[in-house]
All heavy atoms as a GROMACS GRO file, in nm:
protein
  659
    1MET      N    1  10.392   9.603   9.222
    1MET     CA    2  10.327   9.686   9.322
    1MET      C    3  10.417   9.807   9.350
    1MET      O    4  10.534   9.794   9.373
    1MET     CB    5  10.306   9.604   9.451
    1MET     CG    6  10.258   9.688   9.568
    1MET     SD    7  10.242   9.596   9.720
    1MET     CE    8  10.090   9.513   9.688
    2THR      N    9  10.357   9.922   9.346
    2THR     CA   10  10.431  10.044   9.377
    2THR      C   11  10.400  10.084   9.520
    2THR      O   12  10.285  10.078   9.563
    2THR     CB   13  10.389  10.157   9.281
    2THR    OG1   14  10.402  10.110   9.148
    2THR    CG2   15  10.473  10.278   9.301
    3THR      N   16  10.503  10.123   9.591
    3THR     CA   17  10.482  10.166   9.729
    3THR      C   18  10.525  10.310   9.746
    3THR      O   19  10.613  10.358   9.676
    3THR     CB   20  10.561  10.077   9.827
    3THR    OG1   21  10.699  10.086   9.794
    3THR    CG2   22  10.516   9.934   9.822
    4GLU      N   23  10.462  10.377   9.838
    4GLU     CA   24  10.496  10.516   9.867
    4GLU      C   25  10.628  10.523   9.943
    4GLU      O   26  10.708  10.610   9.920
    4GLU     CB   27  10.385  10.580   9.953
    4GLU     CG   28  10.252  10.587   9.884
    4GLU     CD   29  10.234  10.715   9.806
    4GLU    OE1   30  10.298  10.815   9.841
    4GLU    OE2   31  10.156  10.713   9.711
    5SER      N   32  10.649  10.432  10.036
    5SER     CA   33  10.766  10.436  10.123
    5SER      C   34  10.850  10.310  10.108
    5SER      O   35  10.797  10.201  10.088
    5SER     CB   36  10.722  10.447  10.269
    5SER     OG   37  10.646  10.564  10.289
    6THR      N   38  10.979  10.328  10.120
    6THR     CA   39  11.073  10.217  10.115
    6THR      C   40  11.175  10.236  10.226
    6THR      O   41  11.224  10.347  10.247
    6THR     CB   42  11.145  10.212   9.979
    6THR    OG1   43  11.047  10.199   9.876
    6THR    CG2   44  11.242  10.096   9.971
    7TYR      N   45  11.204  10.127  10.297
    7TYR     CA   46  11.303  10.130  10.404
    7TYR      C   47  11.399  10.014  10.384
    7TYR      O   48  11.357   9.905  10.348
    7TYR     CB   49  11.237  10.115  10.541
    7TYR     CG   50  11.145  10.229  10.578
    7TYR    CD1   51  11.010  10.224  10.549
    7TYR    CD2   52  11.195  10.341  10.643
    7TYR    CE1   53  10.925  10.329  10.582
    7TYR    CE2   54  11.112  10.447  10.677
    7TYR     CZ   55  10.976  10.440  10.646
    7TYR     OH   56  10.895  10.544  10.680
    8SER      N   57  11.526  10.039  10.412
    8SER     CA   58  11.621   9.928  10.413
    8SER      C   59  11.587   9.840  10.533
    8SER      O   60  11.523   9.885  10.628
    8SER     CB   61  11.764   9.979  10.425
    8SER     OG   62  11.788  10.028  10.556
    9ILE      N   63  11.632   9.718  10.529
    9ILE     CA   64  11.602   9.626  10.639
    9ILE      C   65  11.661   9.676  10.770
    9ILE      O   66  11.600   9.663  10.876
    9ILE     CB   67  11.645   9.482  10.606
    9ILE    CG1   68  11.577   9.384  10.700
    9ILE    CG2   69  11.796   9.469  10.606
    9ILE    CD1   70  11.582   9.242  10.652
   10VAL      N   71  11.776   9.740  10.764
   10VAL     CA   72  11.838   9.796  10.884
   10VAL      C   73  11.753   9.909  10.940
   10VAL      O   74  11.725   9.916  11.060
   10VAL     CB   75  11.982   9.843  10.855
   10VAL    CG1   76  12.041   9.917  10.973
   10VAL    CG2   77  12.069   9.724  10.816
   11GLU      N   78  11.710   9.999  10.852
   11GLU     CA   79  11.626  10.111  10.892
   11GLU      C   80  11.491  10.063  10.945
   11GLU      O   81  11.441  10.112  11.045
   11GLU     CB   82  11.606  10.201  10.770
   11GLU     CG   83  11.551  10.336  10.796
   11GLU     CD   84  11.544  10.420  10.668
   11GLU    OE1   85  11.551  10.366  10.556
   11GLU    OE2   86  11.532  10.542  10.683
   12ALA      N   87  11.433   9.964  10.877
   12ALA     CA   88  11.303   9.910  10.920
   12ALA      C   89  11.313   9.844  11.057
   12ALA      O   90  11.222   9.859  11.139
   12ALA     CB   91  11.251   9.810  10.817
   13ARG      N   92  11.422   9.774  11.082
   13ARG     CA   93  11.440   9.710  11.212
   13ARG      C   94  11.437   9.815  11.324
   13ARG      O   95  11.375   9.795  11.427
   13ARG     CB   96  11.571   9.633  11.215
   13ARG     CG   97  11.592   9.552  11.342
   13ARG     CD   98  11.723   9.474  11.341
   13ARG     NE   99  11.733   9.383  11.228
   13ARG     CZ  100  11.832   9.385  11.138
   13ARG    NH1  101  11.930   9.473  11.146
   13ARG    NH2  102  11.833   9.298  11.040
   14ALA      N  103  11.504   9.927  11.299
   14ALA     CA  104  11.512  10.032  11.400
   14ALA      C  105  11.379  10.106  11.419
   14ALA      O  106  11.353  10.158  11.527
   14ALA     CB  107  11.622  10.131  11.362
   15ARG      N  108  11.295  10.109  11.314
   15ARG     CA  109  11.171  10.188  11.319
   15ARG      C  110  11.046  10.103  11.301
   15ARG      O  111  10.940  10.156  11.266
   15ARG     CB  112  11.176  10.293  11.209
   15ARG     CG  113  11.292  10.390  11.222
   15ARG     CD  114  11.278  10.510  11.131
   15ARG     NE  115  11.149  10.574  11.154
   15ARG     CZ  116  11.072  10.623  11.056
   15ARG    NH1  117  11.110  10.617  10.932
   15ARG    NH2  118  10.956  10.680  11.084
   16LEU      N  119  11.054   9.975  11.325
   16LEU     CA  120  10.943   9.885  11.291
   16LEU      C  121  10.810   9.926  11.354
   16LEU      O  122  10.707   9.926  11.286
   16LEU     CB  123  10.976   9.740  11.330
   16LEU     CG  124  10.871   9.637  11.290
   16LEU    CD1  125  10.847   9.640  11.139
   16LEU    CD2  126  10.913   9.500  11.335
   17GLY      N  127  10.810   9.963  11.479
   17GLY     CA  128  10.684  10.002  11.544
   17GLY      C  129  10.618  10.119  11.474
   17GLY      O  130  10.497  10.116  11.443
   18ALA      N  131  10.694  10.222  11.447
   18ALA     CA  132  10.639  10.341  11.381
   18ALA      C  133  10.594  10.310  11.238
   18ALA      O  134  10.489  10.356  11.194
   18ALA     CB  135  10.744  10.453  11.380
   19ILE      N  136  10.672  10.229  11.168
   19ILE     CA  137  10.636  10.193  11.031
   19ILE      C  138  10.507  10.111  11.030
   19ILE      O  139  10.416  10.136  10.950
   19ILE     CB  140  10.751  10.115  10.963
   19ILE    CG1  141  10.873  10.205  10.946
   19ILE    CG2  142  10.706  10.060  10.828
   19ILE    CD1  143  11.000  10.131  10.905
   20ALA      N  144  10.495  10.016  11.120
   20ALA     CA  145  10.375   9.931  11.126
   20ALA      C  146  10.252  10.015  11.159
   20ALA      O  147  10.145   9.996  11.098
   20ALA     CB  148  10.393   9.821  11.230
   21ARG      N  149  10.262  10.108  11.252
   21ARG     CA  150  10.149  10.196  11.284
   21ARG      C  151  10.111  10.283  11.164
   21ARG      O  152   9.992  10.304  11.138
   21ARG     CB  153  10.180  10.281  11.407
   21ARG     CG  154  10.175  10.201  11.538
   21ARG     CD  155  10.189  10.289  11.661
   21ARG     NE  156  10.323  10.345  11.673
   21ARG     CZ  157  10.428  10.284  11.725
   21ARG    NH1  158  10.415  10.161  11.771
   21ARG    NH2  159  10.545  10.344  11.732
   22GLU      N  160  10.210  10.332  11.091
   22GLU     CA  161  10.186  10.413  10.972
   22GLU      C  162  10.109  10.332  10.866
   22GLU      O  163  10.010  10.380  10.810
   22GLU     CB  164  10.319  10.461  10.914
   22GLU     CG  165  10.308  10.535  10.782
   22GLU     CD  166  10.445  10.563  10.722
   22GLU    OE1  167  10.545  10.576  10.796
   22GLU    OE2  168  10.452  10.570  10.599
   23VAL      N  169  10.154  10.211  10.842
   23VAL     CA  170  10.088  10.124  10.742
   23VAL      C  171   9.944  10.094  10.785
   23VAL      O  172   9.852  10.100  10.704
   23VAL     CB  173  10.168   9.994  10.722
   23VAL    CG1  174  10.089   9.892  10.642
   23VAL    CG2  175  10.301  10.024  10.655
   24SER      N  176   9.924  10.064  10.911
   24SER     CA  177   9.791  10.033  10.961
   24SER      C  178   9.698  10.153  10.948
   24SER      O  179   9.582  10.139  10.910
   24SER     CB  180   9.800   9.989  11.107
   24SER     OG  181   9.672   9.952  11.154
   25ALA      N  182   9.749  10.272  10.977
   25ALA     CA  183   9.666  10.393  10.973
   25ALA      C  184   9.636  10.439  10.830
   25ALA      O  185   9.525  10.482  10.801
   25ALA     CB  186   9.735  10.505  11.050
   26THR      N  187   9.734  10.429  10.742
   26THR     CA  188   9.718  10.485  10.607
   26THR      C  189   9.677  10.382  10.502
   26THR      O  190   9.631  10.420  10.394
   26THR     CB  191   9.849  10.549  10.559
   26THR    OG1  192   9.949  10.447  10.545
   26THR    CG2  193   9.896  10.658  10.654
   27ARG      N  194   9.697  10.254  10.532
   27ARG     CA  195   9.675  10.144  10.436
   27ARG      C  196   9.766  10.156  10.316
   27ARG      O  197   9.740  10.095  10.211
   27ARG     CB  198   9.528  10.132  10.394
   27ARG     CG  199   9.440  10.077  10.505
   27ARG     CD  200   9.301  10.049  10.461
   27ARG     NE  201   9.297   9.934  10.369
   27ARG     CZ  202   9.185   9.876  10.330
   27ARG    NH1  203   9.070   9.921  10.372
   27ARG    NH2  204   9.189   9.775  10.247
   28GLU      N  205   9.874  10.232  10.327
   28GLU     CA  206   9.973  10.242  10.220
   28GLU      C  207  10.082  10.139  10.247
   28GLU      O  208  10.142  10.140  10.355
   28GLU     CB  209  10.034  10.382  10.216
   28GLU     CG  210   9.939  10.489  10.168
   28GLU     CD  211   9.895  10.470  10.024
   28GLU    OE1  212   9.977  10.424   9.942
   28GLU    OE2  213   9.778  10.501   9.995
   29PRO      N  214  10.109  10.051  10.152
   29PRO     CA  215  10.213   9.950  10.173
   29PRO      C  216  10.352  10.013  10.181
   29PRO      O  217  10.375  10.121  10.127
   29PRO     CB  218  10.201   9.860  10.051
   29PRO     CG  219  10.133   9.941   9.949
   29PRO     CD  220  10.048  10.040  10.021
   30VAL      N  221  10.440   9.946  10.251
   30VAL     CA  222  10.580   9.991  10.266
   30VAL      C  223  10.670   9.877  10.222
   30VAL      O  224  10.653   9.763  10.264
   30VAL     CB  225  10.610  10.030  10.412
   30VAL    CG1  226  10.758  10.050  10.435
   30VAL    CG2  227  10.533  10.155  10.451
   31ALA      N  228  10.767   9.908  10.136
   31ALA     CA  229  10.864   9.809  10.090
   31ALA      C  230  10.982   9.804  10.186
   31ALA      O  231  11.028   9.906  10.234
   31ALA     CB  232  10.912   9.844   9.950
   32ILE      N  233  11.030   9.684  10.211
   32ILE     CA  234  11.151   9.661  10.290
   32ILE      C  235  11.255   9.606  10.192
   32ILE      O  236  11.228   9.508  10.122
   32ILE     CB  237  11.127   9.560  10.405
   32ILE    CG1  238  11.005   9.600  10.489
   32ILE    CG2  239  11.253   9.544  10.489
   32ILE    CD1  240  11.014   9.732  10.559
   33THR      N  241  11.372   9.669  10.191
   33THR     CA  242  11.475   9.627  10.096
   33THR      C  243  11.598   9.573  10.168
   33THR      O  244  11.625   9.606  10.283
   33THR     CB  245  11.518   9.744  10.005
   33THR    OG1  246  11.575   9.846  10.086
   33THR    CG2  247  11.400   9.800   9.927
   34ASP      N  248  11.671   9.490  10.097
   34ASP     CA  249  11.799   9.438  10.144
   34ASP      C  250  11.895   9.448  10.026
   34ASP      O  251  11.870   9.389   9.921
   34ASP     CB  252  11.783   9.293  10.190
   34ASP     CG  253  11.905   9.239  10.262
   34ASP    OD1  254  11.990   9.320  10.306
   34ASP    OD2  255  11.915   9.116  10.276
   35HIS      N  256  11.997   9.527  10.042
   35HIS     CA  257  12.093   9.551   9.935
   35HIS      C  258  12.024   9.601   9.807
   35HIS      O  259  12.056   9.558   9.696
   35HIS     CB  260  12.177   9.427   9.905
   35HIS     CG  261  12.253   9.378  10.025
   35HIS    ND1  262  12.362   9.446  10.077
   35HIS    CD2  263  12.234   9.270  10.103
   35HIS    CE1  264  12.407   9.381  10.182
   35HIS    NE2  265  12.331   9.274  10.201
   36GLY      N  266  11.924   9.690   9.826
   36GLY     CA  267  11.857   9.751   9.713
   36GLY      C  268  11.745   9.669   9.650
   36GLY      O  269  11.676   9.717   9.562
   37GLN      N  270  11.728   9.546   9.693
   37GLN     CA  271  11.623   9.459   9.638
   37GLN      C  272  11.506   9.450   9.737
   37GLN      O  273  11.528   9.427   9.855
   37GLN     CB  274  11.678   9.317   9.614
   37GLN     CG  275  11.789   9.312   9.512
   37GLN     CD  276  11.741   9.350   9.374
   37GLN    OE1  277  11.636   9.307   9.329
   37GLN    NE2  278  11.819   9.433   9.305
   38THR      N  279  11.385   9.466   9.688
   38THR     CA  280  11.268   9.452   9.774
   38THR      C  281  11.256   9.306   9.818
   38THR      O  282  11.255   9.216   9.735
   38THR     CB  283  11.139   9.495   9.701
   38THR    OG1  284  11.153   9.633   9.663
   38THR    CG2  285  11.017   9.478   9.790
   39ILE      N  286  11.251   9.286   9.950
   39ILE     CA  287  11.241   9.150  10.003
   39ILE      C  288  11.109   9.124  10.073
   39ILE      O  289  11.073   9.010  10.100
   39ILE     CB  290  11.358   9.119  10.099
   39ILE    CG1  291  11.361   9.216  10.216
   39ILE    CG2  292  11.491   9.118  10.024
   39ILE    CD1  293  11.453   9.175  10.329
   40ALA      N  294  11.035   9.232  10.103
   40ALA     CA  295  10.906   9.217  10.169
   40ALA      C  296  10.825   9.344  10.148
   40ALA      O  297  10.880   9.451  10.125
   40ALA     CB  298  10.923   9.192  10.318
   41ILE      N  299  10.695   9.329  10.156
   41ILE     CA  300  10.604   9.442  10.152
   41ILE      C  301  10.518   9.433  10.279
   41ILE      O  302  10.455   9.330  10.304
   41ILE     CB  303  10.511   9.440  10.029
   41ILE    CG1  304  10.590   9.436   9.899
   41ILE    CG2  305  10.414   9.558  10.032
   41ILE    CD1  306  10.660   9.563   9.862
   42LEU      N  307  10.517   9.537  10.357
   42LEU     CA  308  10.436   9.544  10.478
   42LEU      C  309  10.302   9.606  10.441
   42LEU      O  310  10.300   9.716  10.384
   42LEU     CB  311  10.507   9.627  10.584
   42LEU     CG  312  10.446   9.634  10.723
   42LEU    CD1  313  10.442   9.496  10.787
   42LEU    CD2  314  10.529   9.728  10.811
   43VAL      N  315  10.192   9.534  10.467
   43VAL     CA  316  10.059   9.584  10.434
   43VAL      C  317   9.972   9.585  10.558
   43VAL      O  318  10.000   9.515  10.656
   43VAL     CB  319   9.990   9.499  10.323
   43VAL    CG1  320  10.068   9.505  10.193
   43VAL    CG2  321   9.968   9.357  10.367
   44SER      N  322   9.865   9.661  10.553
   44SER     CA  323   9.773   9.671  10.666
   44SER      C  324   9.698   9.539  10.684
   44SER      O  325   9.683   9.462  10.589
   44SER     CB  326   9.673   9.784  10.643
   44SER     OG  327   9.581   9.748  10.542
   45PRO      N  328   9.648   9.515  10.805
   45PRO     CA  329   9.568   9.394  10.826
   45PRO      C  330   9.446   9.388  10.733
   45PRO      O  331   9.414   9.281  10.682
   45PRO     CB  332   9.524   9.404  10.972
   45PRO     CG  333   9.628   9.491  11.037
   45PRO     CD  334   9.668   9.589  10.930
   46ALA      N  335   9.382   9.501  10.710
   46ALA     CA  336   9.265   9.503  10.620
   46ALA      C  337   9.304   9.461  10.479
   46ALA      O  338   9.233   9.383  10.415
   46ALA     CB  339   9.202   9.642  10.621
   47ASP      N  340   9.417   9.511  10.430
   47ASP     CA  341   9.461   9.473  10.297
   47ASP      C  342   9.502   9.326  10.291
   47ASP      O  343   9.477   9.258  10.192
   47ASP     CB  344   9.578   9.561  10.251
   47ASP     CG  345   9.533   9.702  10.216
   47ASP    OD1  346   9.412   9.725  10.194
   47ASP    OD2  347   9.620   9.791  10.210
   48ALA      N  348   9.564   9.277  10.395
   48ALA     CA  349   9.603   9.135  10.400
   48ALA      C  350   9.480   9.046  10.393
   48ALA      O  351   9.479   8.945  10.320
   48ALA     CB  352   9.684   9.106  10.526
   49LEU      N  353   9.374   9.081  10.464
   49LEU     CA  354   9.250   9.003  10.459
   49LEU      C  355   9.188   9.006  10.319
   49LEU      O  356   9.142   8.904  10.268
   49LEU     CB  357   9.149   9.053  10.562
   49LEU     CG  358   9.180   9.020  10.707
   49LEU    CD1  359   9.079   9.088  10.800
   49LEU    CD2  360   9.181   8.870  10.729
   50GLU      N  361   9.189   9.124  10.257
   50GLU     CA  362   9.136   9.134  10.121
   50GLU      C  363   9.216   9.047  10.024
   50GLU      O  364   9.158   8.980   9.938
   50GLU     CB  365   9.138   9.280  10.074
   50GLU     CG  366   9.032   9.366  10.138
   50GLU     CD  367   9.038   9.512  10.093
   50GLU    OE1  368   9.106   9.540   9.992
   50GLU    OE2  369   8.975   9.595  10.159
   51LEU      N  370   9.348   9.048  10.037
   51LEU     CA  371   9.431   8.965   9.951
   51LEU      C  372   9.403   8.817   9.972
   51LEU      O  373   9.394   8.740   9.875
   51LEU     CB  374   9.579   8.994   9.976
   51LEU     CG  375   9.629   9.130   9.927
   51LEU    CD1  376   9.770   9.156   9.982
   51LEU    CD2  377   9.627   9.137   9.776
   52GLN      N  378   9.387   8.774  10.097
   52GLN     CA  379   9.356   8.634  10.125
   52GLN      C  380   9.223   8.595  10.063
   52GLN      O  381   9.210   8.488  10.005
   52GLN     CB  382   9.352   8.610  10.276
   52GLN     CG  383   9.487   8.610  10.341
   52GLN     CD  384   9.477   8.597  10.493
   52GLN    OE1  385   9.375   8.628  10.554
   52GLN    NE2  386   9.584   8.551  10.554
   53GLU      N  387   9.125   8.682  10.074
   53GLU     CA  388   8.994   8.651  10.019
   53GLU      C  389   9.000   8.644   9.866
   53GLU      O  390   8.942   8.554   9.804
   53GLU     CB  391   8.891   8.756  10.062
   53GLU     CG  392   8.751   8.720  10.017
   53GLU     CD  393   8.644   8.809  10.076
   53GLU    OE1  394   8.665   8.872  10.180
   53GLU    OE2  395   8.536   8.814  10.014
   54MET      N  396   9.072   8.737   9.804
   54MET     CA  397   9.085   8.735   9.658
   54MET      C  398   9.154   8.608   9.611
   54MET      O  399   9.113   8.548   9.510
   54MET     CB  400   9.160   8.860   9.611
   54MET     CG  401   9.079   8.986   9.622
   54MET     SD  402   9.162   9.145   9.587
   54MET     CE  403   9.303   9.105   9.494
   55ARG      N  404   9.258   8.564   9.682
   55ARG     CA  405   9.328   8.441   9.644
   55ARG      C  406   9.236   8.321   9.658
   55ARG      O  407   9.236   8.231   9.574
   55ARG     CB  408   9.454   8.424   9.728
   55ARG     CG  409   9.562   8.524   9.692
   55ARG     CD  410   9.681   8.511   9.780
   55ARG     NE  411   9.753   8.389   9.747
   55ARG     CZ  412   9.863   8.351   9.808
   55ARG    NH1  413   9.914   8.423   9.905
   55ARG    NH2  414   9.924   8.239   9.772
   56ALA      N  415   9.158   8.317   9.766
   56ALA     CA  416   9.066   8.205   9.786
   56ALA      C  417   8.960   8.202   9.677
   56ALA      O  418   8.926   8.094   9.625
   56ALA     CB  419   9.000   8.216   9.924
   57GLN      N  420   8.909   8.318   9.639
   57GLN     CA  421   8.808   8.324   9.532
   57GLN      C  422   8.868   8.279   9.399
   57GLN      O  423   8.803   8.208   9.323
   57GLN     CB  424   8.752   8.465   9.520
   57GLN     CG  425   8.660   8.503   9.634
   57GLN     CD  426   8.615   8.647   9.627
   57GLN    OE1  427   8.669   8.728   9.551
   57GLN    NE2  428   8.517   8.681   9.708
   58ALA      N  429   8.990   8.321   9.371
   58ALA     CA  430   9.056   8.281   9.246
   58ALA      C  431   9.077   8.130   9.242
   58ALA      O  432   9.054   8.066   9.138
   58ALA     CB  433   9.189   8.354   9.230
   59ALA      N  434   9.119   8.072   9.353
   59ALA     CA  435   9.138   7.927   9.359
   59ALA      C  436   9.006   7.854   9.339
   59ALA      O  437   8.999   7.753   9.268
   59ALA     CB  438   9.204   7.888   9.491
   60TYR      N  439   8.901   7.904   9.400
   60TYR     CA  440   8.768   7.845   9.388
   60TYR      C  441   8.722   7.848   9.242
   60TYR      O  442   8.676   7.747   9.188
   60TYR     CB  443   8.672   7.924   9.478
   60TYR     CG  444   8.528   7.883   9.468
   60TYR    CD1  445   8.479   7.772   9.537
   60TYR    CD2  446   8.437   7.957   9.392
   60TYR    CE1  447   8.345   7.736   9.530
   60TYR    CE2  448   8.304   7.922   9.384
   60TYR     CZ  449   8.259   7.811   9.453
   60TYR     OH  450   8.127   7.775   9.444
   61ARG      N  451   8.738   7.964   9.177
   61ARG     CA  452   8.696   7.976   9.037
   61ARG      C  453   8.779   7.886   8.946
   61ARG      O  454   8.729   7.829   8.849
   61ARG     CB  455   8.706   8.121   8.993
   61ARG     CG  456   8.599   8.208   9.054
   61ARG     CD  457   8.603   8.350   9.002
   61ARG     NE  458   8.506   8.430   9.074
   61ARG     CZ  459   8.537   8.531   9.153
   61ARG    NH1  460   8.663   8.567   9.170
   61ARG    NH2  461   8.444   8.599   9.216
   62SER      N  462   8.905   7.871   8.977
   62SER     CA  463   8.992   7.784   8.898
   62SER      C  464   8.946   7.638   8.910
   62SER      O  465   8.941   7.566   8.810
   62SER     CB  466   9.136   7.798   8.946
   62SER     OG  467   9.222   7.713   8.875
   63ARG      N  468   8.912   7.596   9.032
   63ARG     CA  469   8.862   7.459   9.050
   63ARG      C  470   8.730   7.441   8.975
   63ARG      O  471   8.707   7.337   8.914
   63ARG     CB  472   8.844   7.429   9.199
   63ARG     CG  473   8.975   7.403   9.271
   63ARG     CD  474   8.953   7.347   9.411
   63ARG     NE  475   8.861   7.423   9.493
   63ARG     CZ  476   8.893   7.530   9.567
   63ARG    NH1  477   9.017   7.575   9.568
   63ARG    NH2  478   8.802   7.593   9.639
   64GLN      N  479   8.643   7.541   8.981
   64GLN     CA  480   8.516   7.533   8.910
   64GLN      C  481   8.540   7.519   8.760
   64GLN      O  482   8.475   7.438   8.693
   64GLN     CB  483   8.431   7.658   8.934
   64GLN     CG  484   8.356   7.659   9.064
   64GLN     CD  485   8.268   7.781   9.074
   64GLN    OE1  486   8.308   7.892   9.038
   64GLN    NE2  487   8.147   7.762   9.124
   65ALA      N  488   8.632   7.598   8.706
   65ALA     CA  489   8.661   7.595   8.562
   65ALA      C  490   8.715   7.460   8.518
   65ALA      O  491   8.691   7.417   8.406
   65ALA     CB  492   8.760   7.706   8.527
   66ARG      N  493   8.787   7.392   8.607
   66ARG     CA  494   8.841   7.260   8.576
   66ARG      C  495   8.738   7.150   8.600
   66ARG      O  496   8.765   7.033   8.577
   66ARG     CB  497   8.966   7.232   8.659
   66ARG     CG  498   9.085   7.318   8.622
   66ARG     CD  499   9.213   7.271   8.690
   66ARG     NE  500   9.202   7.255   8.833
   66ARG     CZ  501   9.237   7.347   8.924
   66ARG    NH1  502   9.286   7.463   8.885
   66ARG    NH2  503   9.225   7.322   9.054
   67GLY      N  504   8.620   7.189   8.651
   67GLY     CA  505   8.515   7.091   8.676
   67GLY      C  506   8.534   7.012   8.804
   67GLY      O  507   8.467   6.912   8.826
   68GLU      N  508   8.623   7.059   8.889
   68GLU     CA  509   8.647   6.990   9.016
   68GLU      C  510   8.541   7.032   9.117
   68GLU      O  511   8.475   7.135   9.102
   68GLU     CB  512   8.786   7.026   9.070
   68GLU     CG  513   8.899   6.978   8.982
   68GLU     CD  514   9.035   7.024   9.032
   68GLU    OE1  515   9.045   7.075   9.144
   68GLU    OE2  516   9.131   7.010   8.955
   69SER      N  517   8.530   6.954   9.221
   69SER     CA  518   8.440   6.990   9.329
   69SER      C  519   8.478   7.127   9.380
   69SER      O  520   8.594   7.155   9.411
   69SER     CB  521   8.451   6.888   9.444
   69SER     OG  522   8.375   6.933   9.554
   70ALA      N  523   8.381   7.215   9.385
   70ALA     CA  524   8.409   7.353   9.423
   70ALA      C  525   8.424   7.370   9.574
   70ALA      O  526   8.462   7.476   9.618
   70ALA     CB  527   8.298   7.444   9.370
   71GLY      N  528   8.395   7.268   9.652
   71GLY     CA  529   8.409   7.283   9.798
   71GLY      C  530   8.289   7.354   9.858
   71GLY      O  531   8.179   7.347   9.806
   72VAL      N  532   8.313   7.425   9.965
   72VAL     CA  533   8.204   7.494  10.033
   72VAL      C  534   8.178   7.629   9.967
   72VAL      O  535   8.268   7.690   9.912
   72VAL     CB  536   8.235   7.514  10.184
   72VAL    CG1  537   8.251   7.382  10.254
   72VAL    CG2  538   8.357   7.600  10.203
   73PRO      N  539   8.055   7.678   9.973
   73PRO     CA  540   8.024   7.809   9.918
   73PRO      C  541   8.105   7.919   9.989
   73PRO      O  542   8.145   7.905  10.105
   73PRO     CB  543   7.875   7.827   9.946
   73PRO     CG  544   7.824   7.690   9.971
   73PRO     CD  545   7.938   7.611  10.028
   74HIS      N  546   8.128   8.028   9.919
   74HIS     CA  547   8.210   8.138   9.971
   74HIS      C  548   8.161   8.187  10.108
   74HIS      O  549   8.241   8.204  10.200
   74HIS     CB  550   8.213   8.254   9.872
   74HIS     CG  551   8.283   8.375   9.925
   74HIS    ND1  552   8.419   8.380   9.941
   74HIS    CD2  553   8.235   8.493   9.969
   74HIS    CE1  554   8.452   8.497   9.992
   74HIS    NE2  555   8.342   8.567  10.009
   75ASP      N  556   8.030   8.211  10.122
   75ASP     CA  557   7.981   8.266  10.249
   75ASP      C  558   8.004   8.169  10.365
   75ASP      O  559   8.037   8.210  10.476
   75ASP     CB  560   7.834   8.308  10.240
   75ASP     CG  561   7.740   8.197  10.195
   75ASP    OD1  562   7.789   8.095  10.142
   75ASP    OD2  563   7.618   8.213  10.213
   76GLU      N  564   7.993   8.040  10.339
   76GLU     CA  565   8.020   7.940  10.444
   76GLU      C  566   8.168   7.938  10.478
   76GLU      O  567   8.206   7.932  10.596
   76GLU     CB  568   7.974   7.802  10.399
   76GLU     CG  569   8.008   7.690  10.497
   76GLU     CD  570   7.942   7.705  10.635
   76GLU    OE1  571   7.841   7.776  10.647
   76GLU    OE2  572   7.993   7.645  10.731
   77ALA      N  573   8.255   7.943  10.378
   77ALA     CA  574   8.399   7.946  10.402
   77ALA      C  575   8.436   8.070  10.482
   77ALA      O  576   8.517   8.064  10.575
   77ALA     CB  577   8.475   7.943  10.271
   78TYR      N  578   8.378   8.183  10.449
   78TYR     CA  579   8.406   8.308  10.521
   78TYR      C  580   8.369   8.293  10.668
   78TYR      O  581   8.446   8.330  10.756
   78TYR     CB  582   8.328   8.422  10.456
   78TYR     CG  583   8.369   8.558  10.506
   78TYR    CD1  584   8.463   8.634  10.438
   78TYR    CD2  585   8.314   8.612  10.623
   78TYR    CE1  586   8.503   8.758  10.483
   78TYR    CE2  587   8.353   8.735  10.669
   78TYR     CZ  588   8.447   8.809  10.599
   78TYR     OH  589   8.486   8.932  10.646
   79ARG      N  590   8.252   8.236  10.694
   79ARG     CA  591   8.209   8.215  10.833
   79ARG      C  592   8.305   8.122  10.906
   79ARG      O  593   8.338   8.145  11.022
   79ARG     CB  594   8.068   8.158  10.837
   79ARG     CG  595   7.959   8.264  10.827
   79ARG     CD  596   7.822   8.208  10.863
   79ARG     NE  597   7.774   8.109  10.767
   79ARG     CZ  598   7.718   8.140  10.650
   79ARG    NH1  599   7.705   8.266  10.615
   79ARG    NH2  600   7.676   8.045  10.569
   80ARG      N  601   8.350   8.017  10.839
   80ARG     CA  602   8.443   7.923  10.903
   80ARG      C  603   8.578   7.987  10.936
   80ARG      O  604   8.635   7.961  11.041
   80ARG     CB  605   8.468   7.803  10.812
   80ARG     CG  606   8.348   7.711  10.799
   80ARG     CD  607   8.383   7.594  10.712
   80ARG     NE  608   8.268   7.512  10.682
   80ARG     CZ  609   8.274   7.400  10.613
   80ARG    NH1  610   8.390   7.358  10.564
   80ARG    NH2  611   8.165   7.332  10.590
   81VAL      N  612   8.626   8.071  10.846
   81VAL     CA  613   8.757   8.132  10.866
   81VAL      C  614   8.750   8.251  10.960
   81VAL      O  615   8.831   8.264  11.051
   81VAL     CB  616   8.818   8.175  10.730
   81VAL    CG1  617   8.945   8.256  10.750
   81VAL    CG2  618   8.846   8.053  10.644
   82PHE      N  619   8.654   8.340  10.938
   82PHE     CA  620   8.652   8.467  11.010
   82PHE      C  621   8.543   8.474  11.119
   82PHE      O  622   8.542   8.567  11.198
   82PHE     CB  623   8.632   8.583  10.913
   82PHE     CG  624   8.742   8.592  10.810
   82PHE    CD1  625   8.716   8.561  10.679
   82PHE    CD2  626   8.870   8.628  10.846
   82PHE    CE1  627   8.817   8.567  10.584
   82PHE    CE2  628   8.970   8.634  10.752
   82PHE     CZ  629   8.945   8.603  10.621
   83GLY      N  630   8.453   8.377  11.119
   83GLY     CA  631   8.344   8.380  11.218
   83GLY      C  632   8.238   8.482  11.180
   83GLY      O  633   8.267   8.583  11.117
   84GLY      N  634   8.117   8.459  11.216
   84GLY     CA  635   8.012   8.555  11.188
   84GLY      C  636   7.977   8.565  11.042
   84GLY      O  637   8.013   8.482  10.960
   85ASP      N  638   7.909   8.674  11.009
   85ASP     CA  639   7.864   8.696  10.871
   85ASP      C  640   7.966   8.780  10.796
   85ASP      O  641   8.046   8.851  10.853
   85ASP     CB  642   7.729   8.769  10.870
   85ASP     CG  643   7.618   8.680  10.921
   85ASP    OD1  644   7.627   8.557  10.899
   85ASP    OD2  645   7.522   8.732  10.982
   86GLU      N  646   7.955   8.772  10.664
   86GLU     CA  647   8.042   8.849  10.575
   86GLU      C  648   8.012   8.997  10.593
   86GLU      O  649   7.897   9.038  10.608
   86GLU     CB  650   8.016   8.806  10.432
   86GLU     CG  651   8.120   8.848  10.336
   86GLU     CD  652   8.100   8.785  10.201
   86GLU    OE1  653   8.031   8.683  10.189
   86GLU    OE2  654   8.155   8.840  10.106
   87ALA      N  655   8.119   9.078  10.588
   87ALA     CA  656   8.101   9.223  10.607
   87ALA      C  657   8.043   9.289  10.485
   87ALA      O  658   8.051   9.247  10.376
   87ALA     CB  659   8.235   9.288  10.640
   0.00000   0.00000   0.00000
């Protein structure tokens, strides 16, 4: 994953509020580094939800491919997790 912005953990600690608002507004991920190594990626809530949904769909398809019980349908799972109807 390529990010537009990178902050050291020390810098991020000092500017966390501003960095979090920037990520939320722009949906551009920000890397947090420690001794030059990326240790975390800060993403917007919308992107985090999309990632969770993609992982759930991949797991569901994997179970289907193995012939295992597929569980509840996607739209029902979405309602259980997020409430209401799918967006």
